[in-house]
C-alpha positions as CSV (number, residue, x, y, z in Angstrom):
1,M,45.5,13.0,11.2
2,I,42.9,14.2,8.7
3,P,43.9,17.1,6.4
4,T,41.5,20.0,6.3
5,L,41.0,21.8,3.0
6,Q,41.9,25.5,3.3
7,S,41.6,26.7,-0.2
8,A,41.5,25.3,-3.8
9,D,41.4,26.4,-7.4
10,A,41.3,24.4,-10.6
11,T,44.8,23.0,-10.2
12,V,46.1,23.6,-6.7
13,A,44.6,22.9,-3.2
14,R,46.0,23.8,0.2
15,F,45.4,21.8,3.3
16,V,46.3,22.1,7.0
17,C,46.8,19.2,9.4
18,E,47.6,18.8,13.1
19,T,49.9,15.9,14.0
20,S,51.1,14.6,17.4
21,D,54.4,13.7,18.8
22,D,53.5,10.0,19.0
23,W,54.0,9.8,15.2
24,A,57.5,11.3,15.4
25,Q,60.7,9.6,14.2
26,G,63.6,11.4,15.9
27,R,63.3,15.1,15.1
28,T,60.9,14.7,12.2
29,L,57.4,13.2,11.5
30,F,57.6,9.5,10.5
31,G,58.0,9.4,6.7
32,G,55.2,6.9,6.3
33,A,52.8,9.3,8.1
34,Q,53.9,12.1,5.8
35,A,53.1,10.0,2.8
36,M,49.8,9.0,4.3
37,L,48.9,12.6,4.8
38,A,49.8,13.4,1.2
39,V,47.6,10.6,-0.2
40,R,44.7,11.6,2.1
41,A,44.9,15.2,1.0
42,M,44.9,14.1,-2.7
43,R,41.8,11.9,-2.1
44,Q,40.0,14.5,0.0
45,W,40.4,17.1,-2.8
46,L,39.5,14.7,-5.6
47,P,37.4,11.9,-4.1
48,A,36.8,10.2,-7.4
49,L,40.4,9.3,-7.9
50,P,41.0,5.7,-9.1
51,P,43.4,3.3,-7.2
52,L,46.9,4.4,-6.3
53,W,49.6,2.6,-8.4
54,S,52.8,4.5,-7.5
55,L,54.1,7.0,-5.0
56,H,57.5,8.6,-5.3
57,S,58.7,10.4,-2.2
58,T,61.6,12.8,-1.5
59,F,62.3,13.9,2.1
60,V,63.9,17.3,1.9
61,A,64.1,18.5,5.5
62,P,62.9,17.5,8.9
63,I,59.4,18.5,9.8
64,A,58.3,18.4,13.5
65,A,54.9,17.2,14.7
66,G,52.4,20.0,15.0
67,Q,50.7,22.0,12.3
68,I,51.6,21.0,8.8
69,L,50.7,22.5,5.5
70,I,50.1,20.4,2.4
71,E,49.9,21.8,-1.1
72,V,48.4,19.5,-3.7
73,T,48.8,20.1,-7.4
74,L,47.1,18.4,-10.3
75,L,49.8,17.6,-12.8
76,R,47.7,15.8,-15.4
77,Q,44.3,14.1,-15.8
78,G,43.9,11.7,-18.7
79,K,41.2,9.2,-19.6
80,T,42.3,6.5,-17.2
81,A,45.3,8.0,-15.2
82,V,45.7,11.0,-12.9
83,Q,49.0,12.3,-11.6
84,L,49.3,14.7,-8.7
85,S,52.0,16.1,-6.5
86,A,51.9,17.1,-2.9
87,R,54.4,19.3,-0.9
88,L,54.6,19.2,2.8
89,L,55.5,22.7,4.1
90,D,57.1,23.9,7.3
91,G,56.2,27.5,6.9
92,E,57.6,28.3,3.5
93,Q,60.2,25.5,3.6
94,T,59.5,22.4,1.6
95,A,59.9,19.4,3.9
96,A,58.8,16.6,1.5
97,I,57.6,16.1,-2.0
98,F,55.3,13.3,-3.2
99,I,54.4,12.4,-6.8
100,A,51.4,10.0,-7.1
101,A,49.9,8.1,-10.1
102,F,46.4,6.9,-9.9
103,G,44.9,4.7,-12.6
104,Q,41.6,3.0,-13.5
105,S,41.5,-0.7,-14.5
106,R,41.8,-1.5,-18.2
107,N,41.6,-4.6,-20.3
108,S,45.0,-6.2,-21.1
109,A,46.3,-9.4,-22.7
110,I,49.1,-9.5,-20.1
111,Q,48.3,-11.2,-16.7
112,L,51.0,-12.3,-14.3
113,N,50.3,-13.2,-10.7
114,P,53.4,-12.9,-8.5
115,A,54.3,-15.7,-6.2
116,A,52.6,-15.6,-2.8
117,C,54.5,-15.5,0.5
118,P,54.2,-18.6,2.8
119,L,52.2,-17.6,5.8
120,G,54.6,-18.6,8.5
121,T,53.8,-18.3,12.2
122,A,56.2,-16.5,14.4
123,G,55.7,-18.7,17.4
124,E,57.7,-18.2,20.6
125,T,61.1,-18.2,18.9
126,A,60.4,-14.9,16.9
127,Q,62.2,-11.8,18.1
128,E,59.8,-8.9,18.7
129,L,60.8,-5.3,18.6
130,P,59.5,-3.7,21.8
131,Y,58.4,-0.1,22.1
132,I,60.7,1.6,24.6
133,A,59.8,5.3,25.1
134,G,62.8,7.5,24.5
135,L,64.7,4.8,22.7
136,T,62.7,3.4,19.9
137,P,61.1,5.9,17.5
138,A,57.8,7.2,18.9
139,F,55.8,6.1,15.8
140,T,56.6,2.4,16.4
141,Q,54.2,2.4,19.3
142,H,51.5,2.2,16.6
143,Y,53.0,-1.0,15.1
144,A,53.9,-4.5,16.2
145,Y,56.9,-6.3,14.7
146,R,58.1,-9.9,14.7
147,W,61.4,-10.9,13.2
148,L,61.2,-14.2,11.2
149,A,64.8,-13.8,9.8
150,G,67.5,-11.2,10.2
151,A,68.6,-9.2,13.2
152,L,66.9,-6.5,15.3
153,P,68.1,-2.9,14.7
154,F,71.6,-2.1,16.1
155,S,72.3,-5.7,17.1
156,G,75.3,-6.2,14.8
157,G,73.7,-8.8,12.5
158,S,75.6,-10.2,9.5
159,Q,72.8,-10.9,7.0
160,P,71.6,-8.2,4.6
161,V,68.0,-9.5,4.7
162,N,65.1,-9.1,7.1
163,R,61.8,-11.0,7.1
164,I,59.3,-9.3,9.3
165,Q,55.7,-9.8,10.3
166,L,54.0,-6.5,11.2
167,R,50.6,-5.1,11.9
168,Q,49.0,-1.9,13.1
169,R,48.4,-1.9,16.8
170,D,45.6,0.7,16.6
171,A,42.2,-1.0,16.1
172,G,40.1,-0.2,13.1
173,V,40.2,-0.6,9.4
174,L,43.2,-0.1,7.1
175,D,42.5,1.9,3.9
176,E,44.9,2.7,1.1
177,A,46.6,5.5,3.0
178,H,47.2,3.3,6.1
179,I,48.8,0.7,3.9
180,V,51.1,3.4,2.5
181,A,52.3,4.1,6.0
182,L,52.6,0.5,6.9
183,A,54.9,-0.1,3.9
184,D,57.4,2.4,5.4
185,A,57.1,1.2,9.0
186,I,59.9,-1.3,9.1
187,P,63.4,-0.1,10.0
188,P,66.0,-0.1,7.3
189,V,68.0,-3.4,7.0
190,A,71.2,-1.4,7.3
191,L,70.4,-0.7,11.0
192,S,70.4,-4.4,11.7
193,L,74.1,-4.6,10.7
194,L,75.2,-1.8,13.0
195,Q,76.3,-2.4,16.6
196,G,74.9,0.4,18.7
197,L,72.6,3.3,18.1
198,T,73.4,5.2,14.9
199,P,71.4,8.0,13.3
200,A,69.8,7.3,9.9
201,S,67.1,8.9,7.7
202,T,65.4,8.1,4.4
203,L,66.5,10.3,1.5
204,S,64.0,9.0,-1.1
205,W,61.3,6.2,-1.2
206,S,59.3,4.7,-4.0
207,L,56.2,2.5,-3.5
208,E,54.4,0.6,-6.2
209,F,51.1,-1.2,-5.7
210,V,50.6,-4.5,-7.6
211,R,47.0,-5.0,-6.4
212,H,44.4,-3.3,-4.3
213,L,42.1,-4.4,-1.4
214,P,38.9,-3.0,0.0
215,P,39.3,-1.6,3.5
216,I,40.6,-4.4,5.7
217,S,40.7,-5.1,9.5
218,A,43.9,-3.9,11.2
219,E,44.1,-7.1,13.2
220,G,45.8,-9.2,10.5
221,W,49.6,-9.7,10.3
222,W,51.3,-8.4,7.2
223,H,54.7,-9.6,6.0
224,M,57.6,-7.7,4.6
225,D,60.8,-9.1,3.0
226,A,63.5,-6.4,2.8
227,T,67.0,-6.7,1.3
228,L,70.0,-4.4,1.5
229,L,71.3,-4.3,-2.1
230,A,74.2,-1.9,-1.7
231,A,75.9,0.4,0.9
232,R,78.6,2.9,0.1
233,D,79.7,6.4,1.2
234,G,77.0,6.5,3.8
235,Y,74.1,5.7,1.4
236,C,72.2,2.4,1.5
237,N,69.9,1.0,-1.2
238,Q,67.1,-1.3,-0.1
239,D,64.3,-3.3,-1.8
240,A,61.3,-4.7,0.0
241,Y,58.1,-6.7,-0.8
242,L,54.9,-6.1,1.2
243,Y,52.5,-9.1,1.4
244,G,49.0,-8.8,2.7
245,P,47.5,-11.0,5.5
246,D,46.4,-13.5,2.8
247,G,50.1,-14.0,1.7
248,E,49.6,-12.3,-1.7
249,L,52.0,-9.6,-2.8
250,M,50.6,-6.2,-2.2
251,A,53.3,-3.6,-3.0
252,L,57.0,-3.1,-4.0
253,S,59.2,-0.7,-2.1
254,R,62.6,0.8,-2.9
255,Q,64.5,3.2,-0.6
256,V,67.7,5.2,-0.3
257,V,68.7,5.6,3.3
258,T,71.5,7.8,4.7
259,V,73.4,6.4,7.7
260,F,75.4,8.8,9.8
261,G,78.0,6.5,11.2
């Protein structure tokens, strides 16, 4: 899924991209894939962008796999920081909006290294989320999951916390955009508390990087700790921490999920 530049001027660029059904999540394209496309389009238009520090996403309407239009706008370019927006379009309908902040390294007197995550091994006791065509979301065939704590989706669990090992099944190298998608690949914790299949979708999602890696092999297992903070009126608030294969904190995630049941 590589966006192709259609047109551009000083502040706006327009891309087209072909996506396939194996990246679907119900009747829409997997939100992490949408974010990945947005980031790739931004970097394709402005290759000299510094590292990505934050990405704020709002999912407005479902967008099916197929041809997708992406409109990227330069919001501001300062000495060290650049901010852009990207809209995913289904015809003239806005399907998703992304705001990204990229920033160069700078000297600072403040240095704080967050605690690392113990690199546990799943072993034979870990629960794995299998890919079952027609039952689990299509995009999950690209990821492997091991539950270290918490319950599988729709299994009627009682704990509002999931600890999950995950990795991309597809061979190759993970770049920044792949890591963005990986950070959205786990199911919402709220689904683990439900007994039986229930529709749900992400309303908004924020991702903040705390460090950056050069492109890294997709073979390693990543780790994600996710906590359901609140649930009321059909809306669920979730925090998550993404740790790299070395156990060091990589990114922070916050999500609002709508549950229809």
